[in-house]
N, C-alpha and C positions, 0 to 999 in steps of 0.2 A: 439367663437368670431365671426365666420362667420354668425351665426344666429343673433347675436346682431347687426352686421353691416347691414344686410338685413332689419331688423326691423326699424333701424334708417332711412334708405333710403326710405322705404315705408311710414313711419310716415311723412317724410318731403314732400312727393309728394301727400299725401292724402289731399283732400279738404273737410272739413265738412260743411254742411249747418246748420247754426244755426236757430232754430225754430222761434225765435223772429225776426230775420232779414228777413227771407224768408219763411213764413209759408207754402206757396203753394208748395215749393220744397219737403218738407217731406210729406205733406198730399197727393199730387197727385200721388206720387209713391207707396203708400201703400193701398190706398183705391180706389174702382171703383165706379163711380156714375152710378146709374141705370137710364134707360130711363123711364120717367113717363108714356109714351104712351103704353108700353108693358104690357099686362095683366099678373098679378101675378098667377092667376089660370085659367086653360083651361079645355076644355072637353078632353076626352080620355087620362086622366092623370093616370099613374100607379106609385105607390110608394111601397117601401119595407121598413119594420120597423124591428128593433132589440131592445130588451129591457131585463132588468134584473128583477127578481121577488123574492119575499119572501112570502111563504104561511104558515100561522100559523093557523092550524085548531082548532076551538073551539067547545066544545061539547054542550054548551048551549049559549043562547043569553046573559045571565048575565056574561059569561066568555069573552066577547068581548074585554075588556080592561085589562084583567088579563092574558096576555100572556108573554112568555119569548122568547127572540130572539134565544136562544139556542135550543128550542124545535120545530122549524119550518123547512121548507124545502126551501133552496135557489135554485134558478134556473134561467131560462131565457126563451126567446121565440122569435118568429118571426111572422111577419104579412105581408099581402099583401092587398093593397087597389087599387081600380079602380073607377074612376069617369066617369060616362056616359056623364053627362053634366057638366057645370061649377060648379053647386051647389049640384048635387045628385050623390051619389056613394055608393058602397058596399065594404066590406072588411072582412077579416078573420084573426084571431090571434090563435096561438097555444102556450101553456105554457109547458115547459119541465123542471120539477123540479127534485131535487135530492131525489127521493122517493124510490130508490133501488127496483124498480118494473117496473111499466108501463113506457114506454118511453115518452108518451104524457099525461100530467095530465088533461089539459083542452083545449077545442076547442070552440072558440067563433066567431059568425058571427055578423057583424055590418052593419047598414044602416046609411049613413052620409048625412046630409042636412047642408051645410055650407053657410054662408053669408060672402063672401069676402069683407072685409072693406078696 
């Protein structure tokens, strides 16, 4: 009964803002407006990536679309990217699959040329 009484008192004192009466009260409290003058991409930018992967090895090119999800290797990986300038950068990714053998399956290097829109 005590919990019920507390809930009734709290419900009576709560004031809800109806979205149609005052749309800015709900909108301004949950979303942040970004400043348009701040650049979205900058030089000397470092980023860390994490991803999931599935590798299904095919023996021939004709077997490319004839694979079964139960016969592949699930895994994941990590990556690190660095942009020297606003538009140019390099990165590396490693893939770690469930292959019951080697720890790292693939290592890949990337060169990025981006056009920030």
